[in-house]
VOGU-3710 file (C-alpha; in Angstrom, 3 decimals, decimal comma):
1> mkrifflsii> -13,346/-0,891/38,822  -11,437/2,247/39,623  -10,080/4,650/37,035  -6,358/4,554/37,648  -3,927/6,789/35,794  -0,347/5,524/36,015  1,218/8,870/36,145  3,207/9,820/33,142  2,468/13,291/34,475  4,651/12,456/37,494
11> ciysiglfgq> 7,471/12,019/35,010  6,491/15,159/33,117  6,702/17,369/36,173  9,249/15,545/38,347  12,971/16,035/38,008  14,415/13,639/40,529  17,538/12,283/42,185  19,168/10,631/39,212  22,434/11,170/37,342  23,222/14,351/39,220
21> ekldvvytqd> 25,464/15,540/36,436  22,433/15,662/34,143  20,561/17,796/36,634  23,463/20,151/37,061  23,996/20,997/33,389  23,893/24,782/33,185  22,938/26,618/29,997  24,401/29,995/29,186  22,275/33,097/28,933  22,820/33,128/25,160
31> qlqsdfsllk> 21,637/29,505/24,868  18,523/30,195/26,908  17,621/33,301/24,943  18,207/31,465/21,684  15,741/28,765/22,778  13,305/31,429/23,929  13,506/33,244/20,576  12,618/30,030/18,752  9,681/29,436/21,093  8,354/32,958/20,504
41> kafierhpgi> 8,745/32,653/16,755  6,983/29,277/16,680  4,055/30,429/18,807  3,397/33,651/16,915  3,771/31,888/13,580  1,659/28,772/14,229  -0,333/28,693/17,475  -3,991/29,030/16,389  -5,289/30,511/19,638  -2,474/32,766/20,723
51> aiymsrdsle> -4,345/36,085/20,569  -7,859/34,982/21,554  -7,648/35,962/25,216  -5,133/38,801/25,038  -4,156/41,633/22,734  -1,005/41,590/20,641  0,431/44,316/22,887  -0,169/42,164/25,971  1,351/39,202/24,195  4,515/41,158/23,418
61> ywfdyynsql> 4,643/42,435/26,984  4,633/38,911/28,443  7,223/37,615/25,973  9,484/40,557/26,871  8,849/40,076/30,582  9,801/36,394/30,679  12,716/36,927/28,323  14,036/39,469/30,837  14,039/36,704/33,483  16,739/34,910/31,494
71> nkpmteaefa> 19,411/37,169/32,952  21,783/34,456/34,189  22,831/30,876/33,363  20,197/28,279/34,360  19,629/24,551/34,622  16,888/22,926/32,586  14,600/22,863/35,626  15,076/26,577/36,245  14,473/27,402/32,594  11,308/25,276/32,508
81> nvlrpliekm> 9,965/27,202/35,495  10,385/30,458/33,560  8,552/29,027/30,550  5,565/27,503/32,354  4,008/30,804/33,565  4,467/32,220/30,062  2,682/29,229/28,519  -0,116/29,636/31,083  -0,754/33,115/29,660  -1,695/31,499/26,321
91> rcahtvvyps> -4,901/30,163/27,928  -4,629/26,832/26,079  -4,901/23,599/28,053  -3,247/21,616/25,243  -0,047/23,696/25,301  2,269/22,046/27,821  5,973/22,217/28,760  7,694/18,808/29,012  11,219/17,984/30,230  13,835/16,900/27,720
101> ktymealken> 14,066/13,228/26,787  17,273/13,028/28,786  15,371/13,828/31,952  12,522/11,484/31,076  14,890/8,586/30,399  16,795/9,251/33,613  13,562/9,196/35,601  12,957/5,648/34,412  16,393/4,567/35,573  16,488/6,106/39,044
111> gryvfplrvq> 14,232/6,587/42,037  12,928/9,982/43,119  11,429/11,705/46,151  8,045/13,427/46,040  5,502/15,107/48,319  3,930/12,170/50,209  0,330/13,294/50,698  -2,718/13,091/48,481  -4,471/16,431/48,830  -7,724/18,105/47,846
121> iidqslhafe> -8,125/21,814/47,103  -11,253/23,140/48,828  -11,952/26,885/48,665  -8,298/27,553/47,801  -7,124/25,581/50,844  -5,118/22,353/50,903  -6,467/19,393/52,831  -4,649/16,088/53,441  -6,504/12,890/52,508  -3,899/10,124/52,348
131> dwngdtiidv> -0,258/9,492/53,285  1,502/7,345/50,700  4,204/6,453/53,198  1,552/4,535/55,091  1,788/6,745/58,180  -1,196/8,132/60,062  0,552/11,159/61,549  -1,568/13,654/59,587  -5,286/13,216/60,261  -7,460/12,858/57,183
141> gskileingq> -9,068/16,196/56,343  -6,446/18,306/58,114  -5,927/21,718/56,532  -2,319/22,319/55,479  -1,532/25,935/56,306  2,179/25,977/55,383  4,669/23,749/53,600  8,312/24,376/54,481  7,541/27,909/55,612  5,393/28,918/52,619
151> dsktvidlly> 1,686/29,464/53,147  -0,508/27,148/51,127  -2,283/29,953/49,243  1,084/31,095/47,863  1,918/27,519/46,883  -1,441/27,018/45,139  -1,170/30,322/43,270  2,311/29,422/42,043  1,237/25,976/40,859  -1,850/27,434/39,161
161> shrasdglnq> 0,518/29,691/37,192  2,262/26,545/35,914  -0,885/24,970/34,414  -2,693/26,526/31,449  -6,422/26,077/31,001  -8,806/26,964/28,185  -9,595/30,654/28,498  -10,260/32,081/31,934  -11,305/28,745/33,387  -10,071/27,847/36,892
171> tlkkafighy> -11,749/24,492/37,525  -9,252/22,626/35,329  -6,402/24,076/37,379  -8,099/23,003/40,593  -8,715/19,492/39,251  -5,224/18,919/37,844  -3,205/20,647/40,560  -5,236/18,920/43,267  -5,040/15,465/41,722  -1,416/15,723/40,568
181> ftayyrsafg> -0,175/17,960/43,377  2,803/15,666/43,964  4,088/16,226/40,440  3,412/19,958/40,175  4,981/20,666/43,570  8,074/18,708/42,535  8,507/20,703/39,329  8,138/24,075/41,055  10,193/23,529/44,208  12,734/20,923/43,152
191> dvdsfylace> 14,314/18,199/45,256  12,998/18,049/48,836  13,552/15,066/51,120  11,276/16,165/53,972  8,418/18,587/54,576  7,690/20,732/57,615  3,936/21,237/57,749  1,857/23,670/59,784  -1,710/22,339/59,937  -5,127/22,458/61,540
201> nveglpftqt> -7,057/19,274/62,226  -10,767/18,992/61,445  -11,584/20,372/64,913  -9,554/23,496/64,124  -6,688/22,664/66,487  -3,253/23,727/65,162  -0,277/21,360/65,008  3,059/21,039/63,210  4,719/17,953/61,813  7,789/17,045/59,777
211> ipakfiakds> 7,182/14,174/57,352  9,621/12,397/55,002  9,221/12,546/51,232  7,804/9,518/49,424  10,474/7,561/47,559  9,396/6,180/44,185  11,785/3,393/43,275  13,398/2,746/39,884  10,875/1,948/37,126  7,967/2,426/39,555
221> tlslpfpewy> 4,952/4,649/39,138  2,603/6,284/41,597  -0,989/5,346/40,811  -3,654/7,878/41,701  -7,229/6,546/41,542  -10,053/8,900/40,795  -13,021/8,536/43,163  -15,119/5,423/42,567  -18,705/6,595/42,793  -20,415/3,340/41,866
231> dynpvmkftn> -20,691/0,493/44,373  -22,805/-1,679/42,066  -21,942/-3,670/38,965  -22,263/-2,317/35,412  -24,639/-4,004/32,983  -21,838/-3,873/30,389  -18,326/-2,482/30,086  -15,441/-2,012/27,671  -12,012/-0,869/28,920  -12,700/2,490/30,593
241> nrlfqlpeds> -16,365/2,713/29,513  -19,163/1,342/31,698  -22,966/1,322/31,519  -24,946/1,240/34,776  -28,639/1,064/35,526  -29,572/3,574/38,204  -30,890/1,584/41,206  -33,297/4,375/42,169  -34,928/4,449/38,707  -34,833/1,450/36,354
251> styildiarf> -35,512/3,609/33,270  -32,372/5,712/33,864  -28,924/4,566/32,734  -25,478/6,004/33,384  -22,757/5,836/30,746  -19,503/6,349/32,649  -16,705/7,340/30,245  -13,217/7,791/31,708  -11,706/8,715/28,332  -12,796/8,894/24,704
261> rpskatkfyk> -10,516/6,099/23,613  -9,622/3,610/22,224  -11,135/3,763/18,734  -12,959/0,473/19,357  -15,092/2,289/21,914  -17,366/3,158/18,987  -18,336/-0,536/18,770  -19,163/-0,447/22,467  -21,426/2,571/21,939  -23,317/0,617/19,288
271> kvfkylaekk> -24,013/-2,151/21,819  -24,954/0,408/24,478  -27,591/2,144/22,371  -29,010/-1,133/21,104  -29,390/-2,196/24,731  -30,983/1,130/25,715  -33,482/0,778/22,856  -34,380/-2,761/23,965  -34,866/-1,603/27,561  -36,869/1,472/26,492
281> akrlvldlrg> -34,627/3,743/28,555  -36,103/7,168/29,317  -32,957/8,925/30,531  -29,238/8,708/29,857  -26,627/10,244/32,123  -23,132/10,824/30,731  -20,645/10,692/33,592  -17,736/12,752/32,244  -16,127/13,588/35,578  -12,350/13,384/35,343
291> npgglihvgt> -12,542/12,665/31,600  -9,643/14,648/30,059  -10,703/13,966/26,466  -9,298/11,601/23,874  -10,062/10,917/20,231  -12,436/13,423/18,688  -14,007/10,891/16,314  -14,939/8,703/19,294  -16,680/11,680/20,887  -18,546/12,616/17,708
301> dlmsyllnek> -19,610/8,987/17,267  -21,246/9,110/20,694  -22,947/12,376/19,714  -24,347/10,761/16,559  -26,667/8,598/18,693  -27,904/11,610/20,647  -28,176/14,613/18,303  -31,434/15,138/16,432  -29,777/16,989/13,576  -26,439/17,135/11,832
311> vemvlhrkrg> -24,238/19,882/13,220  -21,269/21,659/11,703  -17,757/21,404/13,120  -15,080/23,832/11,907  -11,319/23,537/12,302  -8,712/26,016/11,137  -4,941/26,288/11,002  -2,518/28,908/9,801  -1,424/28,682/6,171  1,964/27,618/4,915
321> kpsfkahlng> 4,721/25,390/6,239  6,333/26,165/9,595  9,726/27,857/9,271  10,916/25,898/12,331  10,033/22,493/10,853  13,436/21,046/11,797  12,516/21,371/15,485  9,166/19,547/15,243  8,470/15,843/15,616  5,839/13,865/13,745
331> dfgrfmqrmm> 6,169/15,431/10,287  4,603/12,389/8,583  1,760/12,369/11,096  0,975/16,026/10,365  1,014/15,302/6,628  -1,458/12,425/7,087  -3,633/14,631/9,292  -3,860/17,260/6,530  -4,684/14,598/3,935  -7,473/13,100/6,056
341> lriqrkvrkd> -8,959/16,535/6,707  -8,958/17,301/2,985  -10,709/14,017/2,241  -13,285/14,204/5,041  -14,031/17,926/5,180  -14,838/20,872/2,966  -11,891/23,193/2,605  -11,785/26,959/2,184  -8,951/29,437/2,534  -8,388/33,067/3,247
351> edhvyyshkt> -5,196/35,084/3,303  -3,950/33,673/6,608  -5,852/30,456/7,385  -7,125/27,162/6,023  -10,590/26,106/7,252  -11,940/22,553/7,340  -15,646/22,001/8,023  -17,996/19,053/7,976  -21,338/18,041/9,387  -21,609/15,213/11,853
361> ylhkkqhfeg> -23,463/12,062/10,836  -26,486/10,576/12,615  -27,166/7,004/13,708  -30,800/6,488/12,785  -30,891/2,994/14,252  -30,867/2,873/18,051  -31,039/6,659/18,155  -31,727/7,776/21,731  -34,675/10,147/22,128  -34,891/10,374/25,915
371> elfaltdggt> -33,702/12,976/28,409  -29,978/13,705/28,583  -27,899/14,615/31,612  -24,164/15,034/32,168  -22,075/14,985/35,338  -19,117/17,331/34,873  -16,200/18,785/36,808  -12,902/20,548/36,193  -11,437/17,331/34,812  -14,023/17,332/31,997
381> astssivtsy> -11,844/18,655/29,178  -10,992/18,541/25,472  -13,265/16,025/23,662  -15,447/15,788/26,784  -16,136/19,509/26,545  -16,864/19,245/22,832  -19,485/16,577/23,538  -20,973/18,561/26,436  -21,163/21,867/24,559  -22,787/20,433/21,414
391> lksyrglisi> -25,298/18,288/23,307  -26,165/21,203/25,576  -26,674/23,563/22,640  -28,492/21,224/20,231  -30,057/18,571/22,436  -30,960/20,305/25,700  -28,539/18,313/27,819  -28,770/19,190/31,531  -25,395/19,386/33,266  -24,780/18,877/36,976
401> geetgggqag> -21,547/19,628/38,793  -18,739/22,066/38,055  -17,814/24,232/35,102  -15,978/22,017/32,626  -12,202/22,295/32,408  -12,367/22,443/28,601  -13,474/25,586/26,774  -17,089/26,147/25,794  -16,252/28,207/22,697  -13,614/25,800/21,400
411> sqgmsipflt> -10,084/24,607/21,937  -6,803/23,903/20,231  -5,916/20,314/19,377  -6,092/17,641/16,653  -2,436/17,792/15,580  -0,175/18,591/18,549  3,508/18,014/17,729  6,398/18,574/20,099  8,527/21,669/19,558  12,023/20,770/20,828
421> lpnsqirikl> 14,179/23,710/21,889  17,649/23,068/20,407  19,888/23,901/23,389  17,985/22,769/26,487  16,026/20,098/24,556  12,918/21,064/26,530  9,834/19,962/24,596  6,622/21,947/24,247  3,364/20,617/22,888  2,296/23,118/20,226
431> pfyrlthqid> -1,231/22,690/18,783  -1,628/23,480/15,090  -5,449/23,475/14,827  -8,322/25,212/16,570  -11,827/23,786/16,735  -14,398/26,566/17,067  -17,703/25,273/18,408  -20,692/26,173/16,250  -23,108/26,462/19,161  -25,790/28,768/20,508
441> laptgggikp> -24,702/29,259/24,118  -23,943/32,476/25,962  -20,151/33,010/26,027  -18,434/32,290/29,334  -14,782/33,022/28,524  -14,027/29,621/30,031  -15,746/26,268/30,372  -19,376/25,155/30,131  -21,344/26,335/33,133  -23,514/23,672/34,781
451> dypifytles> -27,284/24,028/34,983  -27,038/22,825/38,569  -23,746/23,836/40,224  -22,435/21,488/42,906  -19,902/22,508/45,551  -18,124/19,875/47,587  -17,269/20,697/51,190  -14,685/19,056/53,423  -17,512/17,297/55,243  -19,037/15,861/52,054
461> llkgedlqmk> -15,638/14,660/50,810  -14,839/12,997/54,128  -18,179/11,196/53,965  -17,532/10,147/50,354  -20,826/11,664/49,246  -21,646/11,850/45,545  -23,466/15,183/45,542  -23,930/15,214/41,762  -25,702/11,874/41,821  -27,849/13,033/44,732
471> klislike> -28,931/16,054/42,717  -29,659/13,898/39,677  -31,895/11,573/41,694  -33,769/14,519/43,193  -34,381/15,956/39,709  -35,701/12,628/38,458  -38,061/12,329/41,429  -39,355/15,838/40,819
//
């Protein structure tokens, strides 16, 4: 079974060939600056992590800088491309710019053209791995040096500036921009019906080629599978969760979790750990590669079978009601979130914040006492990073792979309503809570560093090698 994400993100970042009059709506400078003023007010008033990675002076500088870019009338797409680099400066992976509902609805009604190649980013270089038009003009593995006259490094840097990550982390950018390159390129460079590429093949020979854009028809989606590392059957599975027995060592099991959802996954975990107890498993490997997170209570339920002690988790939000409440969605949902936190957690307050803390529970039955490993990469984010950081700090988990995309020290999340800007109707996900990890790990300023770093080369990717699994097997044999 392959993990396939039917790309809502294509819709988020693509503004295509539909209802041209909707694309061509131009907002006045006053309208744009009015929207920008609301955004600034909302972020300073409510964003819980806005000043963690920069000083207040730096924050004001960047707000002034991007406000100065609004010096002429703009379309929604142009305005969004001013906002995205500003949002990236917030260093919060959960803070994201979305098109207006008008654009999203139009995308469902009309086809659109996108960059036609699946690419991988290797050492800040673009390499072609698949042509969705079904052509074989570009050899697999070819390095893309230029796209329509722009060198690839410039393109990558621009797209990285459009995707925020937790703290100073770069692996999340690499994972998301590489996997969803089609969508990010579309948002940054607009409507393009063909691409002139300057390339080098795997032998280092230069060539050029013009290729047509990929047309995605009305109501269609572009499915992008993550790599399928396992060519053997799981011993049990539930939706996007699978348990494998490692062929090279019958006492080692791999719990492959694509996402921490749905809620019923907790019932699956109960079956998993009962099975592991019956089989007297000595090692458990959590495969969290490409796992962008999910429901925090599903993640903490998994932890409850693995931790040897209860650990504290602390959330905080800013006090008071938002002054821009009229521009937020999900008011009832936020109310219910506050009520549940008050019921489930201890509450304390200071002058500016409300803090909610509680200790995780433990599953005494079927509790796993064996060795713990995790396979991680830049796509390991949000709840996946929470699980990795706590198990690494309190349970001695050994991680293999890349620095996680999610922050080691904590992240924003829980309640993430949309802030809708009144003129352009652009929507921005604005987290209200910050979870600060109560862990004993050296600060990284970014994600969780692996105990055994793994670096994929073009050669290893072309061969389809699973270098993380190879390292795991070598550690077990040692």
